[in-house]
N, C-alpha and C positions, 0 to 999 in steps of 0.2 A: 626037296623040302627044306634043307638047311639053307640053300641059296635063297629061297623065298623069304625065309625068316630074316636072313641078313639084309635083304632088300627092304623089308618092312622096317627093320630097325634104322636103316639109313634114311628112309623117308621121314620117319618120326624125328630123327636128329636134325635133318634139314629144316623140317617144319618148326621145330623148337628154336633153331637158330634164327629163322625168319621172324618168328614172333618176338624173340628177344631183341632183334635188330630194329623192329618197328615200334618198340616201346618208347613213348614220348619222354623227353627229358623233363626234369622237375622245373616248374615255372617259378621265376623270381620277379615280383613286381618292380617296375622302375622304368626310367627313360632308356632309350636304345643306346645313348651315348652319354658319357660323362660331360662332354662339352658339345653344344650344338653350334655348328659353323654354317653360316649362309653367305655365299659369295654372290656379289652383284656386279653388274657391268657399268654402273653409273653412280656418281656420288649423290645425285639428287633423286630421291625416291618420293613419288607422288602418292597421295591418298588412294587406297584401294589396291596397291601393288601387293601381289602375293610373293612371299619369300620362300615358302615351302611348308612342309608338314612336320609337326613335332611328334616324333614317335614315342609312344608310351604304352607299356604292357602292364595291365592291371590283373592279369590272370583270371579275368571274369568275362562275362558276355557283354559288358558295357562297351558302348561305342562312342559315347560322348562324355566329356569330363568338364569340370570347372577349372579353367586354366586362366591365370592372371599374370600380366606382365607388370613389372615395377616401373617400366618406362611407358608413360601414357601415350606415347606416339605410336606404339605397336599394340595390336590386339590379337588374341588367339581365339578362334572360333571353337565351340565345343567339340567339333570334329577334328581339331588339331591343326587347322590351317592358320599359319602365321601371316598376318597382313599388316600393311602400313595404314595407320589411322589418320596421321597428320604428316605433313611434309617433313622430310628428314634430309639434312645435309651432312654428308660424311666429310667434314672439314679435314680430319686427320686420316681419312682413308678407312677407318673402321669405327665401330660403335659396339660397346659391351653393355649388357643388361642381364637381368635374371627373369625367369618365369617360374611360377609356382603352380602346383597341381595337388589336388586332394584325392586320394584313392578311395575305394569303397569302405575302408575302415576309418575314414576321417583323418588319416595321417597326411601331413603336408610334406611334399617332396619338391626340392628346388634344384634347378639345373642352370648353369651359366650359358648365355647365348652370345655369339659374336657374329656381327654383320661386317663382311670384309669386301672392299672394292678391289678387283684385280683385273679390270679391263675386259676386252672381248674374249670369248672362248670359241673354240672350234666345235664344241659339243652341241647337242640338240637343246634348243631353248623353246620354252612355251611362253605365251603371252596371256595375260588375264583379260577380262572384258573391258578394261580401260586402255589396252594397248601397252601396258607396262611389261618389260622383259622379266620373265621369271628367272629364278636364281637356282643355283646348284646347291644341294644340301649335302654336306659332307660331315660325317660323324665317325664314331668308332667302327661301325660296320659298313660305312659308306666312304671309304677312303679311296676307292679306285676311280680313275678318271673316266668320265662319261664315254669317251670315244672307244675305250676298251670294252665296254659292256653294252654298246649300242644304245646308250642313253638310259640304261636300266641299272638300278642298284641291286647288287647281289649279296647274298648271305650264304653261309655254309649249308643251311637247310633249304632244299629245293623241293617244295611240294608240287602238286598238280592242281591247277585251277580248273574247277568244274563250271561250265557255263556254255554259252552259245559256241564258243571257239574251242571247246574241249577237243583235244587231239590235234589241234593246229598249232603246235609249238615250234617245231623245226629248230629246236635249240636256241630260239631267240626269246621266247616268253618265259619269264621266271616269276612265279608267284611267291611272294615273301610273307609267309605266315609263321609266326612263332607263338607257341602255346595256343590259347583260345582267343587271343585278341585280334579282332578283324580291323583294327585301326591302322595297321601298317599299309603302306602304299602298295597297291597291286598294279603291275604293268602287264597288260595283255593286249593282244591284237583284236580289234573289233572287225566289223564287216568292212569298214573303210580303212583299216589298218592304221588307225590313229592311236596314239598312246593316251589312255584316259585313266583318270583316278576315280574308281567306283567305290562308294562307301555304302555299307549296308545300313539298314534301319533308316532313320531320318537324317541323312547327311547330304552335303552339297555334292551333286553329281556334275562334273565338268564336261560330260558328253551330252550331245543333243542329237537325237536320232533324226529329227526333221530338218536339221540345218546342214549345209554343206561345209566343206573344209575351210572356206574363206570367211564364214560367220564367226565373230568372236565368241569364245566360250563364255557361257553364263552358268550361274549356279542352278542346280535342279533340286527342288524341294519335294520330298516324298511325304505323303500322308503317313502318320503313325499307324503301325499295324494294330488292328483291333483284336483283343483277346476274346476268348469264348466265355460267356457268362459275365457275372459281375466281377471283373478283374480290374483292379486299380492300375492306372497308367504309371509307369516308373517315374520316380522323382527326377532322374537324371536326363529325362527327355527334353531337349532344348532345341527349338527351331532357330537356326542361325538367321541373323538379320542380313538384309541385302543393302549394300553400300552403293550409293549413286552420287556422283559428284554434281554439285550445282553448276548451272550455266553450261551444261554439256552442249556441244555444237551439233549433235545429231549425227546422221539424219534421223528424222522422226517419222513414224514411231520408232522408238529405240528399244530394242529388246534388252531387258535387265535380268530376267529369270525365267524359269519354267517349273511347273509343278507336275508331279506324276502320281498316279494312283497305283497301288499294288494290285489292283483288280483289273487293270486295263488289258491284261493278257487273256482274261476269260470273258470280258463283256465290254461293250462300247461305253466309254466314259466321256461325259461332257463337263467342261470346266467353266467356272465363272467366279467373279469376285464381287464383294459387297463391302460397304463402309466408306469412310472419308477418303476422297480421292477417286473412288470408283462410281458408286451410285449416290453418294452424298457429297455436299460441297467440300472441296472443289470438284464438281462432277467431271468425269471423263479424263482426269489426269492420268489414270492408269487404266489400261484395257487388257483383256485376256482373250487369247485365241480359244474359241470354244472347243475346238477339236484337239489341238496339240497341247493346250495348257500354257502356252508361252505368254509371259507377262511383258507388256510394252509400256513405255513412257511416251506420252504424246506431246510434251512440251518441256522446255527447260525448267528446272527447279530453282528455288531461291531459299537458301538456308536461313537467311535473316527473317523470312516470313514464317516458314514452317521448317523445323529441323528434323522432324520424324513423322512418318505416315504409318498408321496401323490399320489394316483391313483384314478381311477374312476371305479365304479361298474355299470354294465348294467343289466337290466332285460328285456328279450325279450320273447314275446309270440310266441307260435308255429305257424309258417306260416305267421308271420307279423314282423314288425320292433319292436322298443323298446316299451315295455309296460309301462315303467316308464322313467322319466327323469333321466339321469345319475347322480349318487350320488358320491360325493367326500368322499374318505376314507383316513383318516390320521392315520398312525401308528407311534407312538412315541417310540423310542428305549430307554428303561430305563437303566441308567448307572449301571454298576457293578464295583467293585474294582478289575480291571484286569490290572492295570498299577501302578507300583511303582514309587515313586518320583525319580527325577534325578537332580544332581547338574550340573550346566553349566560348571564346571571344577573339575578335580579330586583333585587338590591341590590349596589352597588359601594362599596367602602371605600377612601378616600383619606386622605392625610396631608400637611399643609402646615405648614412652620415659621412661627411668627409673625414679623412684620416682613419677610415675603418681598416681593421687589420685584414691580412690575407686570409681567405677562407670564410669571411663574413657572408652569410646567406642573405641575399637581397629579396628574391621572389622565386616562386615555383610556378612554372607553366605546365599545363596538363593538356594532352591531346588524347582522344579516345578513338578506338576503332571498333566498329560494330560487327566485325567478323568474329568467328568462333573464339571465345575466351581461352586463354592459356594455349593458344596456337600461334605459330609463327606469323600467321596472317594478321593477328591482332597485337603482336608484341611491337611496341613503338620505341624508337630511339631518337634522341634529340642531338642537335648540334647548332652552333652559331655560324651563320653565313657571313654576316657583315656587322661592323661596329662603326658608328658615326658619333663623334669624330674618332678617327683612328688614333690609337695611342702610339706614340712614336717608338716606345721601347718594347712593345709587344701587346698581346691581348690583355685588356684591363679586366675583362670578365670571362668566366668559364662556366660551362653548364654541365651538369651531371647527365650523361647520355641516357641513364635509366629512369631517374626520378624527375628530371627537368628542372632541378633546383639550380638557380643562377647564383654564383658566389663571386666575391671579389678575388681576382687572380693576381693582382699586383698593387703595390702601394702607389700613392700619387694622386688620389682624388682631390680635386681643388674646386670648391664651389664657386669661388670668384672667377676662375678662368672658364670652366666648363660646367655650368649648372645642370645640364641634361646630357644623357647619353642614350642613343637609339640603337637597339639590336634587332636583327632579323633572325628569327629562330626557325629551323626546319625540323619537322617531325616526319619520320619515315617508318612504315611497318616492315614486316619481314626482318625484324631486328636491325633496321637501318638500311636494308637493301631493296625495299619495295617501293610502294606508292608514297608520295611526299605531299606535304602541305606546309605553308609558312605562316608566321604570325610576327607582329611587331611588339617589341618591349621597350617602353620609354622609362628610363631610370632617372629620377630626380635626386641630385646630390643636396642633402640638407646640411644645415650648419652643425658643426661638431661642438661638443661640450668642452670648451677650453677655458671657461670662467666658472669658478666655484661659487655657490651661493654663500652669503655672509649675513650674520645676525646684525640687527641695527643696534643692539646693546649686548654686553657680555653677561650681565646678571639681571635677574628678575626676582621680584618679591610678590607673593600672593598669599591671601588668607581665605580659608575654606572652612565652613562649619562641619563639624563631625557628623558621621552617619548619613551623609547625603551621597547618593549615587548619580552619576552623570552631571555632577555639578561642574560648572565652568571654573577652571583654575586661573588660566591666563592665556592670552593670545600673543604669540611671538612673531614679529615681522622680520623678513629677510629681503635681501636684494641680490640680483644676478645680472651680469653684463652680457649674457647670451641673448639670442633673438627671442623676443617676448613670445610667450604662449607656445613655445616649442618644447620638445622633450628635454632639451638641454637647459631650458629656463625654468620649467616646472620643478618645484621643490617637494621633497618628501622628508619627513622627520622621523626620528627614532630616539627613544630614551635608552641611553647606553649604560647608565649607572644610577644607583640610588633608589631603585624600585624593585627589590628582590621579590616582594609579595605580589607584584602585578596590581598595585592599587591605582595606577594611573594609565591612561591611554592618551595618545597624541595622534591627531589627524591633520591632514592638509586642508586649509580653507578653500573656498570656492575660487578665490583669485589666484590660487597656486603659489602664493608668496607668504602665506601665514601658517604657523603651526598652532593648533588649538589643543590645549591640554585639558582633559576632563578626568573626573574620578571614575574609575571602573568599579570600585568597591567603597563602602562607607569607611571613612577614616575614624580612628579611635584616639580621642584626646588623651585618655588615661594611659594608653599604651605608648604613644609617641606623639609629641606635640609639634615636631618640626621634621620636614622631609626635604632633603637636598637632592635635586635631580640634575643629571648631566644630559643635555639634549644635543644631538648631532643632526646636521642637515645635509642632504645630498640632492641630486637631480634624478629624474625618472630614468635616465640612461647613464651609464658609467662615463667617467671623465675620459676625454680623448687622449690626454697625457697625464702622467702622475701629478695630482694636485692635492693640496692639504684640505682636510675636512674641517669645516667650521663647527664649533661647539659653543654652548651657552649654559650657564648655571641658573637653575630655578629653585628658590627657597620657598617652600610651601608651609605656612603656619596654620596649624589646626585650631579652630575656634571651638571652645567648649560650649556645649548646649545641655540642657536638662534632659536626662534620659530616664525612661521609665524603669522602675525596679524589675528585676528578672527573677522568676521563680526557678528553683533548682530542686527537682526536675520540673519541666514544663507540665508534664502529666504525672500526678502522684497517685499510686494505687495503695489502698489500705483495706483490710478485711475486718469487719465488725459484725457482731450479732445484731439481728434486727430489733431485738427487744432491749437494746442498750438504754439504761435509765436516762432521764432528762438531766442535763448538766454534766453528763459523763464526757470525758475527754475522747475525742476521735483521733486527732493527729495535730501536730504543730507544723504548719505549712509556711515556710519562711522564704522570703525573697530578699535579694541583695541589691543595693543601689550601685550601678556601675560608676556613678559620679563620685569618685573617691575624694577628690579635692574639695567638693562642696560640703561634705560632712552633713548630709541631710538625714532626716529621720524618716524611716519607712513605717507606714501605717497600713492597716488591712481592713477590708470590707467584703461583704458578700455581694457579688455581682449577679449571680444566677443561682437560685435555690428553688426549683420548681415546686417542691412539696413543703417548703418552709420548715425543714427538719434541723437546720444547722444555724450556728451562731459563731462568729469569729471575734476573738479579742483584738481590739483595735491596735494595741501596741505590741503584742507578742505574736500574733498570728495563730494562737491556739484555737482550734476549732472544737466546739462542744455541741452536744445534742440539745436542741431546743424543743423538739417535738419527737414523740416516739416514732421510730422508723418502721416501715412495713415492707417486707420483701415482696408481698403480694400486691402492692400498690401499682397503679397504672403508670406511675412516674418511674418505676424500676423496669429496666430492660435487661433480660438475661441475668437477673440477680445483681445488677450493677446500677448504682445511683450516681449521677454525674452532677457536679456543682462547679460553678466558676467563682474563683476567689480573686479579688483585686488587691493589688499592692500599689500605694501611691506615696509620693514624697511630700515634703512640706515646702516646696518651692512656691514662689509667687504664682507661677502657672504650673500646678501640679501635673506630673506625668504619671499615668496609671499603666501598670503591667498586669497581665492576667495569667493565672495558672488554673489547670483543670484538676479537680479532685474527683477521683473515681473510687467509690466505696463499694466493696464486694460484701453484700449483706448475707450473713450466714443464717440459714434457716433455723427457726425454732418452732416447736409444736404449739402454735397459737391459733390454729383454726381446726375446729372439729369437722368431721365428715358430715355431709348433708346429702339428702335425697333430691334428685332432679325432678322426678315426677311427683307432683303434689296431689293429683286427682286421678282416680282410676274408676273403671266401670266393670262390674262382674255380674254374672247371673247368680241368682240365689241358690241354684241347684246345679250340681256338677260343674261348678265354675272352673275356668282355666287359670293356671298360675300366672301371676303378673310379675314381670321382670322390671325391677326398679334400679335405675343407675345411681351410683354413689360417687361423689367427687369430693376432693379435699384440696384446698388452696395451697397447702403446705407441699414441700418437696417430697421426693420418693422416700426419704428416711422417716417421714411422719405421715404416711398415707397407707396404702394397701400393704398387707391384707387387712380387711375390715372384719368386724364381728357385729352381730345384730341380735337384739332381744326385744320381745313384745312387752309392753307396759300396760298396767291397769286392766280394764275389762277386755282389751284387745286379745289377751291371752286365751280367752274362752272361745272365741269365734274364728280366730285366724292363726295361721302358722307362718313363720318367717325363717328363712335360712339363707346363707350366702351361696352364691353359685360356685362353680369349680374354680374360677380365677380369683375368688374372694374380692371381686370388684363390683358385684351386683347382688341385689336382694331378690329372692324368689318368694313372693307373698301369695298365700293361698287361703281362700275361704273354706274352712273345714266344717261349718254348720250351715244349715238352711236358715237364712234370716229373711225377715219381711222386707218388702221393697222400701227403700228409703236411703237417707244419707247417714253414713257412719264415719266416725273419726278413729283412725288406727294410729296408735302411738308406737313408734319404734325407736329404740335407743341404739345409736350407732357408736362404735368405738374403733379408733385407728390402732395401728400397731404399737403406738407409744402409750396407749391407755387413755387418750383424751376422748371423751364421749359427749354426746348431745342427743336430746330427744327430738325426733322429727315426727311431724304429723302428716298423715295422708288422708285425704277425703275420699272415701270409697262410696260409690253409688251402687247399690244392690238393685238389680232390675228383675222384673218378673219374666224370667226366661230360663232356659236350660241349655247347658253345654258351653262350648267355646265361643259361639256367635252371640254377642251381646245385643239385645234389642230391648230398649227401655220404652214403656208405654208413656205417651204424652198427655193422658187424659186429665190428670190432676193439674199439670201445668197449663193445659189448654183451658180448663174451667175457670181458673183464676186469672188468666191473662187479660181478658176483656175488661173486667172492672178496674184492674190495675192501670191499663192503658187509658181508660176513660178518666180515672182520677188524675193521672199525670197531665192529660190534656186540659182538664178543668183548672188545675193549678196554674198551668201556663197562661190560660186566659185571664184568670184573676190577677196574675202578676202584670200582664200587659195593661189591664184596666187601671191598676194602681199607678203605673208609670205615666199613663195619660193624664190622670188627675193631678199628679205632682207637676207635670209640665204646664197644665192650665193654671194652677195656683201660682207657680213661679212667674208666669207671663203677666198675671194681673198685678202682682206686687211690683213688677218692673215698670208698669205703666203709671203708677202713682207718682206725683210730683213731690220731690223732696223739699221740705222746708228747711232753710238754713238755720243752724242753731243760733246764730247771732244776726240781728238785723244790722243794716248798714249804719243806722243812726244810733244803735245801742252801744254806748261807750261805758263799759264797766268791766271790772275784773271777772274772770270766768275760771271755773275749775274744770280741767280736762281729765278724763279718765283714760288711762293707758293699760288697763288690765286685760284687754282683749288681744290675744296673740294670733296674728294672722288675719284679722278682720279688716285692717286698714283704718284710716282716720276718716270718719264720715263728715267731720266738721271742717275739713279743708279740701277745697276743690281747685287744684292747680292746673293751669294750661301750660304744659311743658313745651308746646310747639313755639311759644314766644322765644325760648332760648335759641331755637334754630332758625329764627326768621332772618337773621343776618345772612347766613350761608344759603338759605333758600332763595333769597333775592339775587344771589350771584352763583349761578350754576356752573360758571367756569372755575370756581374755587372749590376744592373738595378736600376731604380729610383722607389721608392714605395711611391705613394701619398696616404695617409690614412686620412680619415676624422675623427676627434676626436668624439667619441661617448659618452664620459663621461662628457662633458660640455654642459650645457643647451643652447639652441638657443634663441636669443632675440625674443620678440614679435614685429612683423611688423604691422604697422598701416594699416587698410583696406582702400581702395580707397574711398574718401569722395564723397557724392552725391552733395555737394555744390562746384561749380567750384572755388569759392573764396578761398577754403582751399587747393588748389593744391600745393601752395608754401610750406605751413606748412607740407603737406603730404610728399613732396619730401625731405625736410630737416630732418624730423623725421626718415624716412626710410633710408636716407643716413647715419645718425649717427648710426642707428641700424646695418647697413651693415658693417660699419667700425669696430664695436665691436663684430661682429659675428665670433666666432671661427670655426663655421662649414661651412663658405663660402670659396670657393677656392680662391687663391692657399693655399694648406694646408702646415703645417710644415712637411717637408719630409727629408729623409736621402739621401744625395747626396754624390757622390764619387769624391774626388779631388786628389787622390794619383796617377792618371795616366796622363801622359803628352802627350799622343798621340803617334802615330806611323806613319812612312813614311813621316815626315815633311821635307819640302825643306830646312828649316833653320838648321843650325848646332847646336850641343849640347852646352848648356850654361856652362856645367861643365868644359870646357877648359879655361874659363875666370877666372883669379885669381886676387885677390886684390893685389895691389902693396904694398910691404912692405918697399919700399925704403924711404918712407916719403917725396917724392917730391911733392905729391899732398897736397894742403892746404884745409882742410875742415872747417876752422873756419868761413868761410863766411856763413855756414849754420845757425849759431846762429843769423844772421841778417835777416833771412827769416821769422821769426815769430814763434808763438807757435806750428803751425802745423808741423814744421820741427825740433822741439826741440829734439824729440827722435832720429832722424837721426843724428843730430849734436852731441848728446851725444855718439852715437855709433862710429862715425868716427872722431869727433873733440876733443875727450877727455874731455867730460863734467863732470857732477856731479857724474856719475857712476864710472868714473875712480878714482876720488878723494876719493870715499868711499872705 
């Protein structure tokens, strides 16, 4: 019994030890090594070459990760495979970079990567689907040589791999699992005893069950596992892209990948692809084996046409629809160096001045390569092949191999000896080691600037009126001994002194040998009457050798002009009560004359006073009230009244300045409240209350709340009260009245006590209740006679008008007898007491006066209104009737001096004496020369006849 108990205790102890020994160690997320080292057997790594797997433990069930390399020439697939994306040259035998990964918590983890070239190895090498030699991955836990482990990486923990080859280890197959991460590389023996890297979930499988050992390995894409129910697919599920190099030599069809369904072990699966490159243009570029799921390429690809193909793979079970959800397949076309660089022109033309310093940039040549950007296949480098003529002491020009900029490499350019130089430039891709192309560069040596420009005179004087902008000051001419119309000959000018305020500008004339000075701002005679400028001249390009800069002095005299007075401030604000009495002072608005030296007098006038409320003292500028102002007037906006005041001087040609006066009108209680509704209709019985609106033109301080009371007889039949807001009246008929018209008198009062009686015409209708219905029998009975009476009146009026027209026509037909007979010669008395009737005793034919011009249609009178003289300001019509007399006098004086009022000064023709006149010609009349006529009596007729007496009487003119 004791023995059995001891045996049981021993068994339990052994079992406990076994359980303790099988307890898994604690998992720590991170890379498998602190430094990842990948060894390669060649320095040139082509696109698509696999370097190995990046081991990462996330301590979760994730199998794919977001892994990024800081070197764009390398990419890391989500399953951890590190591949070459673009061609890499290990010039120094190694290359260092970093890769970054984000774990399930979003934390970024970085590990350094080193790619080392170490020659051939005796170990076991694998090749990718492009024939590139795979590399050996050596890290912290992979430091053993491959030949010691038969090509397999070992770790301290050796689990047992469960699969088709379970139990077939023989000490050679070691599965490397740590924690729960299945991303580690598993090495096991398959049916053909090949070493394959198998990845769970949706990873690239490098084994192909249907191919033999001589077929290059291709990635195997598995459909994602479908969950039961409505389960969202994991975010980290990424289908790796397939990389295929362009211009692949085949043979075709060329196998690039294979897809697998997780259900192919329980049912027969058929595969197919759809999309661009499959059943859409370009059709048939990719095909898929229906049975095996192998993806084939049927012809070479061209990255420059299409750099990526995206289509869908479908897995369908026999006799049913899709067994899997369609899977997107992305095929990236890897670039090859199949395009050489190209210059955008065959010959480049450049120009360089002689005596240019070393490093002077002449021209930049550019060649482009349509291969993949930022790839060695498209990186172009430049060099100079030949130079003609050859420079005896060495290369005269050099080119930047990266930018293509051509610079002067040595001094000694001589335009007189070698005016042109021809260069042959070569551009090569692959950073200068690939395909090449050439271009020609012709460089012309231009004249150097070895002669400075010089002014034709050293000093200049000019006069400019003040206050003018862009006024021409002076034009300064220069001479230059360099080649005409070249950059070394073209002059440019600069004001170097005497213009601190930026009052002047100088520009180069169109002939490139003149400096034109103009005013940038208006000059002020009262501030500074003379400006002295110092002007320098240079060329468009710097001097080839140190040369003196020519200068000239310009004295600008400012000419005084009459300036308009200036108000201070330009806009003046003042606040006044609206009921300010007439002749009350508003404000004194003063302007100053900037013409200090002229000592002129400033006078004032009203330019714009829309309501005619203001008057201004001519000499003092004191503005007074001329008419009562009203804040509620339509001339007032937002309680502000605006007027324009003018200030003018007493110069021969007065100059007028304007100022704006803004009067803020303070409200006073000068408007009583009124009722908007003047007529209402109610029923005589059980009438509905009527709501009457009340308004007040005054501001809020003199308006609501209102109060109301009935006046006179209205108190007996009506009731009135204010509504709750005190802004409306509720009027109610409280007695039964007979149908008819009634006047209701209501007295309204605002909050300041101003009251006014308002009348409302109320129509009482023969109805009951709120719906008012007035009978129209009385109106209808009396409307017909009224209409007939109106029509009869209109007919009588028309008949009267017709009779008046007939009477006027008969009087117009009677022949008028002249008041005086032609032979009646006697004194007559004329009556002029008829105002507006005209003179019946005089019958003039005014057309006789125009007969001369009527006979000459080519001569006309041209009345032209002068448009260059300002029109005077007319005074607006005053609101105060007492000012009518002053209004008429002021406007009469303005009209007398108005040059724009008709009649205008016109060109009249007086050289034509008319035609067809009944009178004889005056040319037959001759002055008598007999001397019988005595003209001395003309001297006695006064000064008005002095000139005539001198002409005929022998006056002072004859004695002279």
